[in-house]
KOLGU-4560 file (N, C-alpha, C; in nm, 3 decimals, padded with zeros to 5 digits):
<recs>
<n_xx: 00.479 n_yy: 01.007 n_zz: -01.093 ca_xx: 00.486 ca_yy: 01.031 ca_zz: -00.985 c_xx: 00.584 c_yy: 01.187 c_zz: -00.934 mol: A seq: 1 type: GLN>
<n_xx: 00.690 n_yy: 01.136 n_zz: -01.051 ca_xx: 00.858 ca_yy: 01.209 ca_zz: -00.973 c_xx: 00.809 c_yy: 01.352 c_zz: -01.008 mol: A seq: 2 type: LEU>
<n_xx: 00.686 n_yy: 01.360 n_zz: -01.157 ca_xx: 00.721 ca_yy: 01.490 ca_zz: -01.218 c_xx: 00.586 c_yy: 01.554 c_zz: -01.110 mol: A seq: 3 type: GLU>
<n_xx: 00.530 n_yy: 01.528 n_zz: -01.008 ca_xx: 00.407 ca_yy: 01.581 ca_zz: -00.971 c_xx: 00.481 c_yy: 01.618 c_zz: -00.788 mol: A seq: 4 type: ALA>
<n_xx: 00.635 n_yy: 01.524 n_zz: -00.826 ca_xx: 00.674 ca_yy: 01.558 ca_zz: -00.613 c_xx: 00.679 c_yy: 01.716 c_zz: -00.669 mol: A seq: 5 type: THR>
<n_xx: 00.634 n_yy: 01.736 n_zz: -00.513 ca_xx: 00.705 ca_yy: 01.891 ca_zz: -00.517 c_xx: 00.783 c_yy: 01.876 c_zz: -00.362 mol: A seq: 6 type: VAL>
<n_xx: 00.943 n_yy: 01.980 n_zz: -00.402 ca_xx: 00.980 ca_yy: 02.035 ca_zz: -00.295 c_xx: 01.128 c_yy: 02.136 c_zz: -00.287 mol: A seq: 7 type: GLN>
<n_xx: 01.103 n_yy: 02.186 n_zz: -00.163 ca_xx: 01.115 ca_yy: 02.379 ca_zz: -00.180 c_xx: 01.283 c_yy: 02.331 c_zz: -00.067 mol: A seq: 8 type: ASP>
<n_xx: 01.426 n_yy: 02.356 n_zz: -00.154 ca_xx: 01.464 ca_yy: 02.401 ca_zz: -00.110 c_xx: 01.542 c_yy: 02.284 c_zz: -00.091 mol: A seq: 9 type: GLY>
<n_xx: 01.572 n_yy: 02.255 n_zz: 00.098 ca_xx: 01.634 ca_yy: 02.159 ca_zz: 00.156 c_xx: 01.502 c_yy: 02.077 c_zz: 00.230 mol: A seq: 10 type: ARG>
<n_xx: 01.423 n_yy: 02.197 n_zz: 00.216 ca_xx: 01.318 ca_yy: 01.997 ca_zz: 00.272 c_xx: 01.236 c_yy: 01.980 c_zz: 00.262 mol: A seq: 11 type: ARG>
<n_xx: 01.231 n_yy: 01.828 n_zz: 00.264 ca_xx: 01.197 ca_yy: 01.725 ca_zz: 00.211 c_xx: 01.032 c_yy: 01.764 c_zz: 00.158 mol: A seq: 12 type: PRO>
<n_xx: 01.038 n_yy: 01.683 n_zz: 00.049 ca_xx: 00.838 ca_yy: 01.637 ca_zz: -00.026 c_xx: 00.730 c_yy: 01.569 c_zz: 00.041 mol: A seq: 13 type: TYR>
<n_xx: 00.697 n_yy: 01.554 n_zz: 00.122 ca_xx: 00.562 ca_yy: 01.500 ca_zz: 00.163 c_xx: 00.452 c_yy: 01.424 c_zz: 00.034 mol: A seq: 14 type: LEU>
<n_xx: 00.437 n_yy: 01.295 n_zz: 00.015 ca_xx: 00.336 ca_yy: 01.281 ca_zz: -00.018 c_xx: 00.249 c_yy: 01.210 c_zz: -00.021 mol: A seq: 15 type: ARG>
<n_xx: 00.128 n_yy: 01.184 n_zz: -00.032 ca_xx: 00.024 ca_yy: 01.075 ca_zz: -00.007 c_xx: 00.022 c_yy: 00.926 c_zz: -00.129 mol: A seq: 16 type: ASN>
<n_xx: -00.021 n_yy: 00.885 n_zz: -00.007 ca_xx: -00.138 ca_yy: 00.731 ca_zz: -00.208 c_xx: -00.208 c_yy: 00.707 c_zz: -00.083 mol: A seq: 17 type: SER>
<n_xx: -00.313 n_yy: 00.645 n_zz: -00.155 ca_xx: -00.410 ca_yy: 00.562 ca_zz: -00.111 c_xx: -00.437 c_yy: 00.495 c_zz: -00.280 mol: A seq: 18 type: PHE>
<n_xx: -00.458 n_yy: 00.352 n_zz: -00.135 ca_xx: -00.475 ca_yy: 00.190 ca_zz: -00.267 c_xx: -00.596 c_yy: 00.102 c_zz: -00.256 mol: A seq: 19 type: ALA>
<n_xx: -00.680 n_yy: 00.088 n_zz: -00.291 ca_xx: -00.800 ca_yy: -00.018 ca_zz: -00.307 c_xx: -00.814 c_yy: -00.122 c_zz: -00.478 mol: A seq: 20 type: LEU>
<n_xx: -00.757 n_yy: -00.237 n_zz: -00.359 ca_xx: -00.757 ca_yy: -00.346 ca_zz: -00.444 c_xx: -00.864 c_yy: -00.446 c_zz: -00.388 mol: A seq: 21 type: SER>
<n_xx: -00.825 n_yy: -00.615 n_zz: -00.499 ca_xx: -00.904 ca_yy: -00.699 ca_zz: -00.494 c_xx: -00.878 c_yy: -00.816 c_zz: -00.574 mol: A seq: 22 type: GLY>
<n_xx: -00.856 n_yy: -00.904 n_zz: -00.521 ca_xx: -00.876 ca_yy: -00.998 ca_zz: -00.657 c_xx: -00.898 c_yy: -01.144 c_zz: -00.571 mol: A seq: 23 type: SER>
<n_xx: -00.881 n_yy: -01.216 n_zz: -00.680 ca_xx: -00.979 ca_yy: -01.382 ca_zz: -00.716 c_xx: -00.979 c_yy: -01.491 c_zz: -00.729 mol: A seq: 24 type: ARG>
<n_xx: -00.917 n_yy: -01.577 n_zz: -00.695 ca_xx: -00.844 ca_yy: -01.683 ca_zz: -00.771 c_xx: -00.931 c_yy: -01.821 c_zz: -00.770 mol: A seq: 25 type: ALA>
<n_xx: -00.927 n_yy: -01.896 n_zz: -00.796 ca_xx: -01.060 ca_yy: -02.089 ca_zz: -00.837 c_xx: -00.928 c_yy: -02.170 c_zz: -00.796 mol: A seq: 26 type: ALA>
<n_xx: -00.941 n_yy: -02.243 n_zz: -00.716 ca_xx: -00.812 ca_yy: -02.334 ca_zz: -00.641 c_xx: -00.888 c_yy: -02.441 c_zz: -00.726 mol: A seq: 27 type: LEU>
<n_xx: -00.764 n_yy: -02.574 n_zz: -00.739 ca_xx: -00.746 ca_yy: -02.689 ca_zz: -00.809 c_xx: -00.867 c_yy: -02.759 c_zz: -00.699 mol: A seq: 28 type: ALA>
<n_xx: -00.896 n_yy: -02.763 n_zz: -00.578 ca_xx: -00.965 ca_yy: -02.843 ca_zz: -00.506 c_xx: -01.119 c_yy: -02.772 c_zz: -00.542 mol: A seq: 29 type: SER>
<n_xx: -01.133 n_yy: -02.669 n_zz: -00.637 ca_xx: -01.274 ca_yy: -02.652 ca_zz: -00.618 c_xx: -01.347 c_yy: -02.568 c_zz: -00.588 mol: A seq: 30 type: GLY>
<n_xx: -01.268 n_yy: -02.498 n_zz: -00.384 ca_xx: -01.311 ca_yy: -02.335 ca_zz: -00.348 c_xx: -01.215 c_yy: -02.255 c_zz: -00.416 mol: A seq: 31 type: GLY>
<n_xx: -01.261 n_yy: -02.088 n_zz: -00.391 ca_xx: -01.167 ca_yy: -02.008 ca_zz: -00.438 c_xx: -01.074 c_yy: -01.986 c_zz: -00.283 mol: A seq: 32 type: THR>
<n_xx: -01.046 n_yy: -01.835 n_zz: -00.350 ca_xx: -00.925 ca_yy: -01.775 ca_zz: -00.245 c_xx: -00.945 c_yy: -01.640 c_zz: -00.294 mol: A seq: 33 type: ILE>
<n_xx: -01.045 n_yy: -01.503 n_zz: -00.224 ca_xx: -01.009 ca_yy: -01.396 ca_zz: -00.281 c_xx: -00.966 c_yy: -01.351 c_zz: -00.129 mol: A seq: 34 type: SER>
<n_xx: -00.914 n_yy: -01.218 n_zz: -00.163 ca_xx: -00.913 ca_yy: -01.087 ca_zz: -00.072 c_xx: -00.914 c_yy: -00.866 c_zz: -00.174 mol: A seq: 35 type: SER>
<n_xx: -00.955 n_yy: -00.858 n_zz: -00.030 ca_xx: -00.960 ca_yy: -00.693 ca_zz: 00.011 c_xx: -00.914 c_yy: -00.595 c_zz: 00.044 mol: A seq: 36 type: ALA>
<n_xx: -00.850 n_yy: -00.518 n_zz: 00.020 ca_xx: -00.747 ca_yy: -00.417 ca_zz: 00.114 c_xx: -00.698 c_yy: -00.275 c_zz: 00.078 mol: A seq: 37 type: ASP>
<n_xx: -00.784 n_yy: -00.242 n_zz: 00.186 ca_xx: -00.741 ca_yy: -00.061 ca_zz: 00.164 c_xx: -00.591 c_yy: -00.015 c_zz: 00.242 mol: A seq: 38 type: LEU>
<n_xx: -00.540 n_yy: 00.074 n_zz: 00.156 ca_xx: -00.359 ca_yy: 00.119 ca_zz: 00.155 c_xx: -00.403 c_yy: 00.269 c_zz: 00.192 mol: A seq: 39 type: ARG>
<n_xx: -00.329 n_yy: 00.298 n_zz: 00.280 ca_xx: -00.291 ca_yy: 00.458 ca_zz: 00.249 c_xx: -00.212 c_yy: 00.437 c_zz: 00.290 mol: A seq: 40 type: ILE>
<n_xx: -00.107 n_yy: 00.568 n_zz: 00.240 ca_xx: 00.047 ca_yy: 00.549 ca_zz: 00.330 c_xx: 00.137 c_yy: 00.735 c_zz: 00.284 mol: A seq: 41 type: GLY>
<n_xx: 00.224 n_yy: 00.712 n_zz: 00.330 ca_xx: 00.331 ca_yy: 00.863 ca_zz: 00.281 c_xx: 00.465 c_yy: 00.897 c_zz: 00.310 mol: A seq: 42 type: VAL>
<n_xx: 00.475 n_yy: 00.900 n_zz: 00.220 ca_xx: 00.657 ca_yy: 00.872 ca_zz: 00.152 c_xx: 00.679 c_yy: 01.029 c_zz: 00.158 mol: A seq: 43 type: ASP>
<n_xx: 00.845 n_yy: 01.073 n_zz: 00.238 ca_xx: 00.917 ca_yy: 01.166 ca_zz: 00.264 c_xx: 01.033 c_yy: 01.178 c_zz: 00.216 mol: A seq: 44 type: SER>
<n_xx: 01.146 n_yy: 01.287 n_zz: 00.075 ca_xx: 01.267 ca_yy: 01.224 ca_zz: 00.077 c_xx: 01.293 c_yy: 01.361 c_zz: -00.004 mol: A seq: 45 type: GLY>
<n_xx: 01.356 n_yy: 01.246 n_zz: -00.060 ca_xx: 01.460 ca_yy: 01.413 ca_zz: -00.181 c_xx: 01.497 c_yy: 01.332 c_zz: -00.245 mol: A seq: 46 type: TRP>
<n_xx: 01.424 n_yy: 01.495 n_zz: -00.372 ca_xx: 01.482 ca_yy: 01.470 ca_zz: -00.509 c_xx: 01.583 c_yy: 01.550 c_zz: -00.516 mol: A seq: 47 type: ARG>
<n_xx: 01.727 n_yy: 01.484 n_zz: -00.568 ca_xx: 01.845 ca_yy: 01.460 ca_zz: -00.561 c_xx: 01.859 c_yy: 01.476 c_zz: -00.715 mol: A seq: 48 type: ILE>
<n_xx: 01.884 n_yy: 01.577 n_zz: -00.828 ca_xx: 01.942 ca_yy: 01.545 ca_zz: -00.995 c_xx: 01.847 c_yy: 01.462 c_zz: -01.015 mol: A seq: 49 type: GLY>
<n_xx: 01.810 n_yy: 01.402 n_zz: -01.119 ca_xx: 01.686 ca_yy: 01.279 ca_zz: -01.151 c_xx: 01.684 c_yy: 01.148 c_zz: -01.064 mol: A seq: 50 type: PRO>
<n_xx: 01.744 n_yy: 01.159 n_zz: -01.002 ca_xx: 01.639 ca_yy: 01.072 ca_zz: -00.830 c_xx: 01.627 c_yy: 01.084 c_zz: -00.778 mol: A seq: 51 type: ALA>
<n_xx: 01.598 n_yy: 00.989 n_zz: -00.644 ca_xx: 01.399 ca_yy: 01.039 ca_zz: -00.572 c_xx: 01.512 c_yy: 00.942 c_zz: -00.424 mol: A seq: 52 type: GLU>
<n_xx: 01.532 n_yy: 00.962 n_zz: -00.334 ca_xx: 01.535 ca_yy: 00.926 ca_zz: -00.206 c_xx: 01.361 c_yy: 00.937 c_zz: -00.091 mol: A seq: 53 type: PHE>
<n_xx: 01.379 n_yy: 00.782 n_zz: -00.052 ca_xx: 01.247 ca_yy: 00.832 ca_zz: -00.019 c_xx: 01.253 c_yy: 00.715 c_zz: 00.137 mol: A seq: 54 type: TYR>
<n_xx: 01.170 n_yy: 00.778 n_zz: 00.238 ca_xx: 01.101 ca_yy: 00.681 ca_zz: 00.375 c_xx: 00.914 c_yy: 00.669 c_zz: 00.346 mol: A seq: 55 type: GLY>
<n_xx: 00.910 n_yy: 00.585 n_zz: 00.410 ca_xx: 00.789 ca_yy: 00.509 ca_zz: 00.360 c_xx: 00.749 c_yy: 00.468 c_zz: 00.491 mol: A seq: 56 type: THR>
<n_xx: 00.521 n_yy: 00.557 n_zz: 00.518 ca_xx: 00.495 ca_yy: 00.472 ca_zz: 00.569 c_xx: 00.391 c_yy: 00.474 c_zz: 00.576 mol: A seq: 57 type: ALA>
<n_xx: 00.368 n_yy: 00.331 n_zz: 00.558 ca_xx: 00.218 ca_yy: 00.302 ca_zz: 00.468 c_xx: 00.079 c_yy: 00.177 c_zz: 00.633 mol: A seq: 58 type: ARG>
<n_xx: -00.053 n_yy: 00.179 n_zz: 00.632 ca_xx: -00.128 ca_yy: 00.126 ca_zz: 00.721 c_xx: -00.205 c_yy: 00.110 c_zz: 00.609 mol: A seq: 59 type: VAL>
<n_xx: -00.289 n_yy: -00.032 n_zz: 00.670 ca_xx: -00.360 ca_yy: -00.172 ca_zz: 00.556 c_xx: -00.424 c_yy: -00.252 c_zz: 00.649 mol: A seq: 60 type: PHE>
<n_xx: -00.489 n_yy: -00.253 n_zz: 00.554 ca_xx: -00.584 ca_yy: -00.382 ca_zz: 00.596 c_xx: -00.751 c_yy: -00.424 c_zz: 00.478 mol: A seq: 61 type: GLY>
<n_xx: -00.761 n_yy: -00.608 n_zz: 00.564 ca_xx: -00.857 ca_yy: -00.592 ca_zz: 00.420 c_xx: -00.905 c_yy: -00.774 c_zz: 00.491 mol: A seq: 62 type: GLY>
<n_xx: -01.037 n_yy: -00.891 n_zz: 00.487 ca_xx: -00.996 ca_yy: -01.015 ca_zz: 00.482 c_xx: -00.929 c_yy: -01.036 c_zz: 00.402 mol: A seq: 63 type: PRO>
<n_xx: -00.947 n_yy: -01.145 n_zz: 00.422 ca_xx: -00.885 ca_yy: -01.311 ca_zz: 00.291 c_xx: -01.001 c_yy: -01.417 c_zz: 00.373 mol: A seq: 64 type: VAL>
<n_xx: -01.088 n_yy: -01.487 n_zz: 00.237 ca_xx: -01.187 ca_yy: -01.535 ca_zz: 00.261 c_xx: -01.082 c_yy: -01.618 c_zz: 00.204 mol: A seq: 65 type: PHE>
<n_xx: -01.166 n_yy: -01.819 n_zz: 00.171 ca_xx: -01.018 ca_yy: -01.861 ca_zz: 00.168 c_xx: -01.203 c_yy: -02.027 c_zz: 00.183 mol: A seq: 66 type: TRP>
<n_xx: -01.202 n_yy: -02.041 n_zz: 00.060 ca_xx: -01.368 ca_yy: -02.134 ca_zz: 00.078 c_xx: -01.327 c_yy: -02.229 c_zz: -00.023 mol: A seq: 67 type: THR>
<n_xx: -01.329 n_yy: -02.446 n_zz: -00.003 ca_xx: -01.320 ca_yy: -02.524 ca_zz: -00.006 c_xx: -01.494 c_yy: -02.643 c_zz: -00.055 mol: A seq: 68 type: ALA>
<n_xx: -01.481 n_yy: -02.710 n_zz: -00.060 ca_xx: -01.581 ca_yy: -02.758 ca_zz: -00.049 c_xx: -01.556 c_yy: -02.832 c_zz: 00.084 mol: A seq: 69 type: PRO>
<n_xx: -01.741 n_yy: -02.787 n_zz: 00.130 ca_xx: -01.724 ca_yy: -02.809 ca_zz: 00.305 c_xx: -01.665 c_yy: -02.710 c_zz: 00.393 mol: A seq: 70 type: GLY>
<n_xx: -01.588 n_yy: -02.583 n_zz: 00.442 ca_xx: -01.515 ca_yy: -02.594 ca_zz: 00.425 c_xx: -01.494 c_yy: -02.452 c_zz: 00.425 mol: A seq: 71 type: ARG>
<n_xx: -01.497 n_yy: -02.327 n_zz: 00.560 ca_xx: -01.497 ca_yy: -02.160 ca_zz: 00.531 c_xx: -01.436 c_yy: -02.139 c_zz: 00.591 mol: A seq: 72 type: SER>
<n_xx: -01.308 n_yy: -02.026 n_zz: 00.498 ca_xx: -01.229 ca_yy: -01.996 ca_zz: 00.656 c_xx: -01.188 c_yy: -01.793 c_zz: 00.577 mol: A seq: 73 type: GLU>
<n_xx: -01.160 n_yy: -01.716 n_zz: 00.719 ca_xx: -01.124 ca_yy: -01.566 ca_zz: 00.698 c_xx: -01.041 c_yy: -01.553 c_zz: 00.762 mol: A seq: 74 type: THR>
<n_xx: -00.971 n_yy: -01.491 n_zz: 00.702 ca_xx: -00.782 ca_yy: -01.446 ca_zz: 00.806 c_xx: -00.740 c_yy: -01.295 c_zz: 00.792 mol: A seq: 75 type: GLY>
<n_xx: -00.698 n_yy: -01.274 n_zz: 00.793 ca_xx: -00.655 ca_yy: -01.103 ca_zz: 00.772 c_xx: -00.494 c_yy: -01.075 c_zz: 00.780 mol: A seq: 76 type: THR>
<n_xx: -00.422 n_yy: -00.998 n_zz: 00.746 ca_xx: -00.262 ca_yy: -00.991 ca_zz: 00.717 c_xx: -00.231 c_yy: -00.972 c_zz: 00.831 mol: A seq: 77 type: ASP>
<n_xx: -00.107 n_yy: -01.027 n_zz: 00.928 ca_xx: -00.076 ca_yy: -01.023 ca_zz: 00.993 c_xx: 00.036 c_yy: -00.914 c_zz: 01.135 mol: A seq: 78 type: ARG>
<n_xx: 00.046 n_yy: -00.827 n_zz: 00.946 ca_xx: 00.104 ca_yy: -00.724 ca_zz: 00.981 c_xx: 00.015 c_yy: -00.618 c_zz: 00.983 mol: A seq: 79 type: PHE>
<n_xx: -00.053 n_yy: -00.486 n_zz: 01.063 ca_xx: -00.087 ca_yy: -00.352 ca_zz: 00.969 c_xx: -00.037 c_yy: -00.250 c_zz: 00.918 mol: A seq: 80 type: LYS>
<n_xx: 00.091 n_yy: -00.294 n_zz: 00.909 ca_xx: 00.172 ca_yy: -00.124 ca_zz: 00.878 c_xx: 00.315 c_yy: -00.215 c_zz: 00.779 mol: A seq: 81 type: PHE>
<n_xx: 00.382 n_yy: -00.115 n_zz: 00.715 ca_xx: 00.457 ca_yy: -00.108 ca_zz: 00.697 c_xx: 00.607 c_yy: -00.029 c_zz: 00.676 mol: A seq: 82 type: GLN>
<n_xx: 00.751 n_yy: -00.039 n_zz: 00.706 ca_xx: 00.801 ca_yy: 00.111 ca_zz: 00.679 c_xx: 00.881 c_yy: 00.072 c_zz: 00.675 mol: A seq: 83 type: LEU>
<n_xx: 00.957 n_yy: 00.133 n_zz: 00.550 ca_xx: 01.091 ca_yy: 00.116 ca_zz: 00.444 c_xx: 01.117 c_yy: 00.270 c_zz: 00.386 mol: A seq: 84 type: GLY>
<n_xx: 01.231 n_yy: 00.266 n_zz: 00.292 ca_xx: 01.230 ca_yy: 00.300 ca_zz: 00.180 c_xx: 01.268 c_yy: 00.309 c_zz: 00.056 mol: A seq: 85 type: GLY>
<n_xx: 01.317 n_yy: 00.397 n_zz: -00.040 ca_xx: 01.351 ca_yy: 00.349 ca_zz: -00.141 c_xx: 01.453 c_yy: 00.456 c_zz: -00.222 mol: A seq: 86 type: GLY>
<n_xx: 01.470 n_yy: 00.426 n_zz: -00.357 ca_xx: 01.528 ca_yy: 00.494 ca_zz: -00.409 c_xx: 01.390 c_yy: 00.497 c_zz: -00.557 mol: A seq: 87 type: VAL>
<n_xx: 01.471 n_yy: 00.591 n_zz: -00.656 ca_xx: 01.359 ca_yy: 00.590 ca_zz: -00.803 c_xx: 01.397 c_yy: 00.726 c_zz: -00.878 mol: A seq: 88 type: ALA>
<n_xx: 01.519 n_yy: 00.685 n_zz: -00.992 ca_xx: 01.542 ca_yy: 00.766 ca_zz: -01.065 c_xx: 01.456 c_yy: 00.759 c_zz: -01.217 mol: A seq: 89 type: CYS>
<n_xx: 01.449 n_yy: 00.924 n_zz: -01.277 ca_xx: 01.384 ca_yy: 00.952 ca_zz: -01.367 c_xx: 01.484 c_yy: 00.914 c_zz: -01.470 mol: A seq: 90 type: ASN>
<n_xx: 01.434 n_yy: 00.917 n_zz: -01.597 ca_xx: 01.558 ca_yy: 00.806 ca_zz: -01.691 c_xx: 01.449 c_yy: 00.942 c_zz: -01.887 mol: A seq: 91 type: LEU>
<n_xx: 01.411 n_yy: 00.987 n_zz: -01.814 ca_xx: 01.345 ca_yy: 01.054 ca_zz: -01.953 c_xx: 01.168 c_yy: 01.053 c_zz: -01.956 mol: A seq: 92 type: GLY>
<n_xx: 01.124 n_yy: 00.948 n_zz: -01.992 ca_xx: 00.989 ca_yy: 00.863 ca_zz: -02.008 c_xx: 00.977 c_yy: 00.686 c_zz: -01.946 mol: A seq: 93 type: ARG>
<n_xx: 01.143 n_yy: 00.714 n_zz: -01.900 ca_xx: 01.134 ca_yy: 00.544 ca_zz: -01.748 c_xx: 01.207 c_yy: 00.573 c_zz: -01.653 mol: A seq: 94 type: TRP>
<n_xx: 01.161 n_yy: 00.504 n_zz: -01.615 ca_xx: 01.078 ca_yy: 00.537 ca_zz: -01.431 c_xx: 01.226 c_yy: 00.357 c_zz: -01.380 mol: A seq: 95 type: VAL>
<n_xx: 01.318 n_yy: 00.411 n_zz: -01.273 ca_xx: 01.290 ca_yy: 00.312 ca_zz: -01.219 c_xx: 01.338 c_yy: 00.283 c_zz: -01.085 mol: A seq: 96 type: ALA>
<n_xx: 01.280 n_yy: 00.245 n_zz: -01.036 ca_xx: 01.273 ca_yy: 00.272 ca_zz: -00.877 c_xx: 01.320 c_yy: 00.059 c_zz: -00.748 mol: A seq: 97 type: PHE>
<n_xx: 01.330 n_yy: 00.095 n_zz: -00.698 ca_xx: 01.417 ca_yy: 00.020 ca_zz: -00.593 c_xx: 01.315 c_yy: 00.029 c_zz: -00.456 mol: A seq: 98 type: ALA>
<n_xx: 01.238 n_yy: -00.058 n_zz: -00.383 ca_xx: 01.209 ca_yy: -00.013 ca_zz: -00.234 c_xx: 01.255 c_yy: -00.140 c_zz: -00.118 mol: A seq: 99 type: GLU>
<n_xx: 01.302 n_yy: -00.167 n_zz: -00.001 ca_xx: 01.287 ca_yy: -00.215 ca_zz: 00.068 c_xx: 01.177 c_yy: -00.221 c_zz: 00.193 mol: A seq: 100 type: GLY>
<n_xx: 01.107 n_yy: -00.288 n_zz: 00.266 ca_xx: 01.068 ca_yy: -00.302 ca_zz: 00.320 c_xx: 01.089 c_yy: -00.360 c_zz: 00.491 mol: A seq: 101 type: VAL>
<n_xx: 01.176 n_yy: -00.267 n_zz: 00.574 ca_xx: 01.273 ca_yy: -00.412 ca_zz: 00.640 c_xx: 01.140 c_yy: -00.432 c_zz: 00.788 mol: A seq: 102 type: PRO>
<n_xx: 01.027 n_yy: -00.338 n_zz: 00.831 ca_xx: 00.981 ca_yy: -00.350 ca_zz: 00.975 c_xx: 00.842 c_yy: -00.345 c_zz: 00.860 mol: A seq: 103 type: LEU>
<n_xx: 00.709 n_yy: -00.482 n_zz: 00.972 ca_xx: 00.645 ca_yy: -00.477 ca_zz: 00.958 c_xx: 00.611 c_yy: -00.582 c_zz: 00.804 mol: A seq: 104 type: GLY>
<n_xx: 00.502 n_yy: -00.545 n_zz: 00.711 ca_xx: 00.497 ca_yy: -00.669 ca_zz: 00.623 c_xx: 00.593 c_yy: -00.633 c_zz: 00.540 mol: A seq: 105 type: GLU>
<n_xx: 00.651 n_yy: -00.702 n_zz: 00.583 ca_xx: 00.821 ca_yy: -00.683 ca_zz: 00.495 c_xx: 00.858 c_yy: -00.718 c_zz: 00.383 mol: A seq: 106 type: VAL>
<n_xx: 00.943 n_yy: -00.681 n_zz: 00.248 ca_xx: 00.905 ca_yy: -00.582 ca_zz: 00.216 c_xx: 01.024 c_yy: -00.642 c_zz: 00.115 mol: A seq: 107 type: GLY>
<n_xx: 01.043 n_yy: -00.710 n_zz: -00.096 ca_xx: 01.087 ca_yy: -00.585 ca_zz: -00.125 c_xx: 01.108 c_yy: -00.601 c_zz: -00.262 mol: A seq: 108 type: VAL>
<n_xx: 01.202 n_yy: -00.469 n_zz: -00.342 ca_xx: 01.036 ca_yy: -00.431 ca_zz: -00.478 c_xx: 01.206 c_yy: -00.366 c_zz: -00.546 mol: A seq: 109 type: THR>
<n_xx: 01.146 n_yy: -00.407 n_zz: -00.705 ca_xx: 01.232 ca_yy: -00.333 ca_zz: -00.827 c_xx: 01.099 c_yy: -00.329 c_zz: -00.922 mol: A seq: 110 type: ALA>
<n_xx: 01.116 n_yy: -00.242 n_zz: -00.969 ca_xx: 01.103 ca_yy: -00.225 ca_zz: -01.088 c_xx: 01.088 c_yy: -00.158 c_zz: -01.207 mol: A seq: 111 type: GLY>
<n_xx: 01.099 n_yy: -00.173 n_zz: -01.313 ca_xx: 01.137 ca_yy: -00.065 ca_zz: -01.423 c_xx: 01.001 c_yy: -00.007 c_zz: -01.511 mol: A seq: 112 type: ILE>
<n_xx: 00.925 n_yy: 00.144 n_zz: -01.556 ca_xx: 00.857 ca_yy: 00.183 ca_zz: -01.558 c_xx: 00.804 c_yy: 00.249 c_zz: -01.699 mol: A seq: 113 type: GLY>
<n_xx: 00.775 n_yy: 00.315 n_zz: -01.789 ca_xx: 00.693 ca_yy: 00.413 ca_zz: -01.847 c_xx: 00.626 c_yy: 00.443 c_zz: -01.878 mol: A seq: 114 type: LEU>
<n_xx: 00.659 n_yy: 00.613 n_zz: -01.973 ca_xx: 00.586 ca_yy: 00.608 ca_zz: -01.919 c_xx: 00.471 c_yy: 00.681 c_zz: -02.134 mol: A seq: 115 type: GLY>
<n_xx: 00.387 n_yy: 00.738 n_zz: -02.118 ca_xx: 00.318 ca_yy: 00.669 ca_zz: -02.230 c_xx: 00.238 c_yy: 00.825 c_zz: -02.300 mol: A seq: 116 type: LEU>
</recs>
């Protein structure tokens, strides 16, 4: 994504994202848990050399289904938004990133990836 980011001089770039995901797992009790999630977001920031500093806002939602013998529950996320920021660094074919989200669905994530 760093190569696709377009920034015009001192003006920050703007990038949108869309993700649809799902999961399902069997429980030791004989039941299952499954979920679906639709996530839409926007990032805005600046590239300074190989680094990209950004703020992010995302909205999402999706149900969680839990079943056990004789019982069935449906739930959802407590918060349906995220506000945070991060940094990504292009290291040739490698990209390292770290992101913190202190508002809404709170989280911290970091990683490194290799482009093939």
